[in-house]
C-alpha positions in Angstrom: 6.2 7.9 6.9 5.1 9.8 4.0 1.5 10.8 5.7 3.7 12.0 8.2 5.5 14.1 6.1 2.0 15.6 4.1 1.2 16.1 7.3 4.3 18.7 8.2 3.6 20.0 4.6 0.2 21.0 5.2 0.2 21.7 8.6 3.4 22.9 9.5 5.0 24.3 6.0 6.9 27.1 7.8 8.7 24.2 10.3 9.2 21.8 7.2 12.9 21.2 6.6 13.5 22.0 10.4 10.6 19.0 11.6 11.4 16.6 8.5 15.2 16.2 8.3 17.6 14.0 7.5 17.7 11.9 11.0 14.0 11.7 11.3 13.5 10.7 8.1 16.2 7.6 8.8 15.2 6.7 12.1 11.4 6.5 10.2 13.0 4.5 7.6 15.3 2.4 9.9 11.6 1.6 12.3 9.6 0.5 8.9 12.2 -1.9 7.5 13.1 -4.1 11.1 9.7 -4.4 12.2 9.0 -5.5 8.8 12.1 -7.7 8.5 11.3 -9.2 12.2 7.6 -9.8 11.2 8.5 -11.9 8.0 11.8 -13.6 9.8 9.3 -15.0 12.6 6.1 -15.7 10.5 9.5 -17.6 8.6 10.6 -19.7 11.2 7.3 -21.1 12.7 6.1 -22.0 9.3 9.2 -24.5 8.3 8.9 -25.6 11.8 5.3 -27.2 10.4 5.5 -30.5 9.5 4.8 -30.7 5.7 2.4 -33.3 3.5 4.0 -35.4 1.0 3.4 -34.8 -2.7 1.4 -31.6 -2.4 1.7 -28.3 -4.3 1.2 -25.3 -3.4 -2.1 -23.6 -5.1 -1.5 -20.2 -5.6 0.4 -17.7 -7.7 3.2 -17.3 -5.7 4.4 -18.9 -1.9 2.0 -16.7 0.0 2.7 -17.3 3.7 -0.7 -18.5 4.0 -0.8 -20.5 1.1 2.4 -22.4 2.5 0.4 -22.7 6.0 -2.1 -24.5 4.3 0.4 -27.4 3.2 0.8 -28.6 7.1 -0.3 -31.8 8.1 -1.6 -30.7 11.5 -4.0 -27.9 13.3 -2.5 -24.5 11.4 -5.3 -22.9 13.2 -2.4 -21.5 15.5 -0.4 -20.2 12.8 -3.2 -18.5 11.2 -4.4 -16.8 14.0 -0.6 -15.4 14.7 -0.4 -14.2 11.1 -3.7 -12.5 11.5 -2.3 -10.6 15.1 0.7 -9.5 13.5 -1.0 -8.2 10.2 -3.3 -6.5 12.7 -0.5 -5.0 14.7 2.0 -4.1 11.4 -1.1 -2.9 9.4 -3.8 -1.5 11.3 -1.0 0.5 13.4 0.4 2.5 10.1 -3.0 2.4 8.6 -4.4 4.6 11.6 -1.8 6.3 11.8 -2.1 7.2 8.4 -5.8 7.9 8.9 -5.0 10.5 11.8 -2.5 12.3 9.6 -5.6 13.3 6.9 -8.2 14.2 9.6 -5.7 16.9 10.4 -4.6 17.4 7.4 -8.1 17.2 6.2 -9.5 19.8 8.7 -6.2 22.1 8.2 -7.2 22.0 4.5 -10.4 23.1 5.1 -9.6 25.9 7.2 -7.5 27.4 4.1 -9.8 30.7 2.6 -8.8 30.6 -0.6 -10.5 27.9 -3.3 -6.5 27.9 -4.8 -4.9 27.3 -1.6 -7.3 24.7 -0.6 -7.1 23.1 -4.0 -2.9 22.9 -4.4 -3.2 21.6 -0.9 -5.7 18.8 -1.7 -3.6 18.2 -4.9 -0.3 17.5 -2.7 -1.9 14.5 -0.7 -4.4 13.4 -3.8 -1.8 11.0 -5.2 -0.2 9.3 -1.5 -4.1 9.0 -0.3 -4.5 7.0 -3.5 -1.8 4.7 -3.3 -2.7 3.8 0.8 -5.9 3.2 0.0 -4.8 0.4 -2.8 -2.1 -0.8 -0.9 -4.0 -1.1 2.7 -7.1 -2.3 1.2 -5.7 -5.4 -0.9 -3.1 -6.0 2.1 -6.1 -5.7 4.7 -8.3 -8.1 2.5 -5.4 -10.3 2.1 -4.4 -11.1 5.5 -6.9 -10.0 7.8 -10.5 -12.0 7.6 -12.1 -14.5 9.2 -11.0 -18.7 8.5 -14.1 -18.6 6.6 -12.1 -17.2 3.6 -13.2 -15.9 0.1 -12.5 -19.1 -2.5 -9.1 -19.5 -4.0 -9.6 -18.2 -7.4 -10.3 -15.0 -5.5 -7.7 -15.1 -3.0 -5.3 -15.6 -6.3 -6.8 -12.9 -7.3 -6.1 -10.6 -4.6 -2.6 -11.7 -4.5 -2.1 -10.9 -8.0 -3.3 -7.4 -7.5 -1.6 -6.7 -4.4 1.5 -7.9 -5.5 2.1 -6.8 -9.0 -0.7 -4.0 -10.2 0.2 -1.8 -7.4 3.6 -1.5 -7.3 2.9 -1.5 -11.1 0.4 1.5 -10.6 2.4 3.3 -8.0 4.9 5.0 -10.9 1.8 5.9 -12.5 -0.1 7.4 -10.2 3.0 9.4 -8.2 4.0 11.0 -11.4 0.5 12.0 -12.9 0.9 15.4 -11.1 4.7 15.7 -12.7 3.4 18.8 -15.8 6.2 17.0 -18.4 4.3 13.3 -17.7 0.9 15.3 -18.2 2.3 16.9 -21.4 3.7 13.8 -22.7 0.2 11.7 -21.8 -1.8 14.9 -23.6 0.5 14.3 -26.9 0.2 10.0 -26.9 -3.3 10.7 -26.7 -3.9 13.6 -29.2 -1.6 10.8 -31.6 -4.0 8.1 -31.1 -7.1 10.1 -31.7 -5.7 11.4 -34.7 -4.3 8.0 -35.9 -7.7 6.8 -35.2 -9.6 9.4 -37.5 -7.9 8.6 -40.1 -8.4 5.3 -39.8 -12.0 6.2 -40.1 -11.3 8.2 -43.0 
């Protein structure tokens, strides 16, 4: 949704308000919520049908779907394939759409004559592109991997980064474009460096 919003803002700026009206935004949000919810309900229902072993614990930092599936006493290769297929559809489809949007955006930006115009256009998309790279990179590494997956410790670290650090970084990444936030950061860094220099003397 944000990639399409950036695409319209950069490639069709004069028609932005006509294209990105409230109805379209609502429909796009509804599609993403419904597709994510349907996938979660289906995966949960399939996982609950598996016979679980007794006296087991989840060797993970959270109730991650793959970690719960691995507790089953039967062969779970079908479940793991289903998780991978749904992840490919629900992760790679939007990821490819984001890439297509940014290919169009970059080709449009490169046609802008003024250096200031190009800088401003790139600046408009930088935050979203950073978040997309972080979020999709971790999600793809978590859910789309061969059966010879990384070690349990690596999986835990990736899940921790994906579930906690990425959402924590989002507000910081987006707010760094805000002039007031930039000013507050510069003021704080100035105070810290002043305090450090006083400690040295």
